[in-house]
C-alpha positions in Angstrom: 0.1 -3.6 26.6 -2.3 -5.1 22.9 -5.0 -7.4 23.6 -6.0 -9.6 20.7 -9.5 -9.2 20.2 -12.0 -11.3 18.3 -14.5 -9.9 16.3 -16.4 -10.3 12.8 -15.1 -7.4 10.8 -17.0 -6.0 7.8 -14.7 -5.2 5.1 -14.9 -3.1 2.2 -12.8 -4.7 -0.8 -12.5 -2.4 -3.8 -11.7 -5.3 -6.9 -10.1 -3.6 -9.8 -10.2 -5.5 -13.1 -6.6 -6.1 -14.4 -6.8 -5.3 -18.4 -4.0 -7.2 -19.1 -1.5 -6.4 -22.5 -4.7 -5.3 -24.0 -4.3 -1.7 -22.1 -0.5 -1.2 -22.8 -1.3 0.4 -25.9 -3.8 3.0 -24.5 -3.3 6.6 -23.8 -2.5 8.4 -20.9 -5.4 10.1 -19.9 -5.8 14.0 -19.7 -7.9 16.7 -18.2 -9.0 13.8 -15.8 -11.5 15.4 -13.4 -10.6 15.5 -9.9 -11.9 14.0 -7.2 -10.4 16.2 -5.0 -10.6 19.6 -6.3 -9.6 21.6 -3.0 -6.2 19.5 -2.6 -5.7 17.7 -5.8 -2.9 19.0 -8.4 -4.0 17.7 -11.4 -1.3 18.8 -13.0 1.4 16.5 -11.2 -1.5 14.1 -10.6 -1.3 14.6 -7.0 -3.1 14.8 -3.5 -1.1 15.8 -0.4 -3.6 15.1 2.7 -0.9 16.7 5.2 2.7 17.7 5.7 2.9 15.9 9.4 6.4 14.0 9.5 6.1 10.3 8.7 6.2 7.8 11.8 8.6 5.3 11.6 8.4 2.7 8.4 4.8 4.7 8.0 3.6 4.6 4.4 4.5 7.7 3.5 2.7 7.6 -0.5 0.1 5.7 -2.1 0.2 5.5 -5.9 -2.6 3.9 -8.0 -1.5 3.2 -12.3 -5.4 2.0 -13.4 -7.3 2.6 -16.7 -10.0 4.9 -16.7 -13.6 4.1 -18.6 -15.3 6.9 -19.7 -18.3 4.8 -20.6 -18.1 6.0 -23.9 -15.9 3.9 -26.0 -13.0 6.2 -24.5 -10.3 4.6 -22.2 -7.1 5.6 -21.2 -4.4 4.9 -18.8 -4.4 7.2 -15.3 -1.8 7.3 -12.5 -3.3 8.9 -9.0 -1.0 9.6 -6.2 -1.8 10.1 -2.5 1.1 11.8 -0.4 0.1 11.5 3.6 3.1 12.7 5.5 6.4 13.9 4.9 10.4 12.3 5.1 13.0 13.2 7.7 14.2 16.4 7.1 10.7 17.8 6.0 11.9 15.6 2.3 9.1 15.0 -0.1 8.0 11.2 0.0 10.1 9.1 -3.0 7.3 8.7 -5.1 8.7 6.3 -8.1 11.7 5.7 -6.8 12.0 1.4 -7.0 14.2 1.4 -4.0 11.7 2.7 -1.6 8.5 0.9 -3.3 6.5 -2.0 -1.8 3.8 -3.5 -4.2 0.7 -3.8 -3.1 -0.9 -5.3 -5.9 -0.3 -5.0 -9.3 -1.5 -1.8 -9.8 -1.4 -0.4 -6.3 2.5 0.9 -5.2 3.0 1.9 -1.4 6.2 4.1 -0.6 7.9 4.2 2.1 11.1 7.2 3.6 12.9 4.1 4.3 14.7 2.1 1.3 12.8 -1.1 1.4 15.9 -3.2 2.1 16.3 -1.9 5.2 12.9 -3.3 6.5 13.2 -6.4 7.9 11.4 -9.7 5.4 8.7 -11.4 7.0 9.6 -14.8 8.8 6.6 -15.9 9.8 3.1 -16.2 9.0 2.2 -15.0 13.1 3.8 -11.7 12.3 1.8 -8.9 11.2 3.6 -7.6 7.8 1.2 -4.7 7.9 -1.1 -2.6 10.2 -3.3 0.1 10.1 -3.0 2.4 13.3 -6.2 4.1 14.2 -5.8 7.6 16.2 -2.2 7.5 16.4 -0.5 9.5 19.7 3.0 9.7 17.2 0.7 11.2 14.1 -1.3 13.7 16.2 -4.1 11.5 16.9 -4.2 10.9 12.9 -4.4 7.3 11.4 -1.3 5.5 9.1 0.0 2.1 7.5 3.0 0.9 9.0 4.8 -2.2 7.0 6.3 -3.7 9.5 8.1 -6.3 7.2 8.7 -7.3 3.7 6.6 -9.9 2.1 7.1 -11.8 -1.3 4.6 -9.6 -2.9 6.0 -6.3 -1.9 8.7 -7.4 -4.6 6.9 -9.4 -7.2 3.2 -8.3 -7.2 1.3 -11.6 -7.4 -0.8 -13.0 -10.3 -4.4 -12.0 -10.8 -6.8 -14.4 -10.6 -10.2 -14.9 -12.6 -9.7 -11.2 -13.2 -8.9 -9.8 -9.5 -5.9 -8.0 -8.3 -4.2 -10.5 -5.5 -2.5 -8.0 -2.5 0.6 -8.7 -1.1 -1.2 -9.2 2.4 -4.3 -10.3 3.7 -6.6 -9.5 6.9 -5.1 -11.2 10.0 -6.1 -9.4 13.1 -7.9 -6.7 15.3 -5.7 -5.4 18.2 -6.2 -2.6 20.9 -4.1 -0.3 23.5 -6.7 0.7 25.8 -3.8 2.8 27.3 -3.6 5.1 24.7 -7.0 4.7 22.9 -5.0 2.8 19.8 -6.6 0.3 17.5 -4.6 -1.6 15.2 -5.8 -3.7 12.2 -2.9 -6.0 11.4 -2.4 -7.9 7.9 0.3 -10.8 7.1 1.6 -11.5 3.7 -0.8 -13.3 1.3 -0.6 -16.7 0.7 0.2 -17.2 -3.3 -0.8 -20.9 -3.4 -0.1 -24.1 -2.0 3.5 -23.6 -2.9 4.3 -20.7 -1.0 3.2 -18.9 2.0 4.0 -15.5 0.8 6.9 -15.2 3.1 10.7 -14.4 1.8 12.0 -17.6 2.8 14.5 -17.8 0.0 16.1 -15.8 -2.6 15.6 -12.4 -0.5 16.2 -10.0 -3.2 17.4 -7.7 -0.1 20.2 -10.5 0.2 22.9 -10.0 -2.5 23.9 -13.5 -4.7 
């Protein structure tokens, strides 16, 4: 059984400045030093953190497309990919496949083994659109992110506000499963302003017109 817990969380937020159109003409980075020298493949621009089978609806990879500033007058476009697990049949996570992509923001994309349109759309702000599962027994005690339903921002990345990238989801609550010692940090669809609550109430891209 899950129990809601009212706690004050200290959440570290990384703010990436959205350069907009002025960054579109930058060259791609070449020979970027890797932060993960032991497991990082510089040629592919990928890091694999494990070969475990992905739990259902788990994020199998994260992709970042950002601008690296060398602080010497040189800037370039950089892509970083971290793969977390393998899809059924020991298949690779479908990074780059738009039908499996969920936009976290304009520079960060998450991928699932399942096609995006196979995931339910979020119908209420009380439902956790995404959750981080910690100490998961279905992932050999490791942590992973699961996407439970689709927000509008997962299809259409939210516009930046005052130079800050806006995420598709926002913090909701923490729940504990005391029987299995599992913690769930849950996120709801982020509001895009007074006109929308971030849900796919109408014009679901996965529904035929």
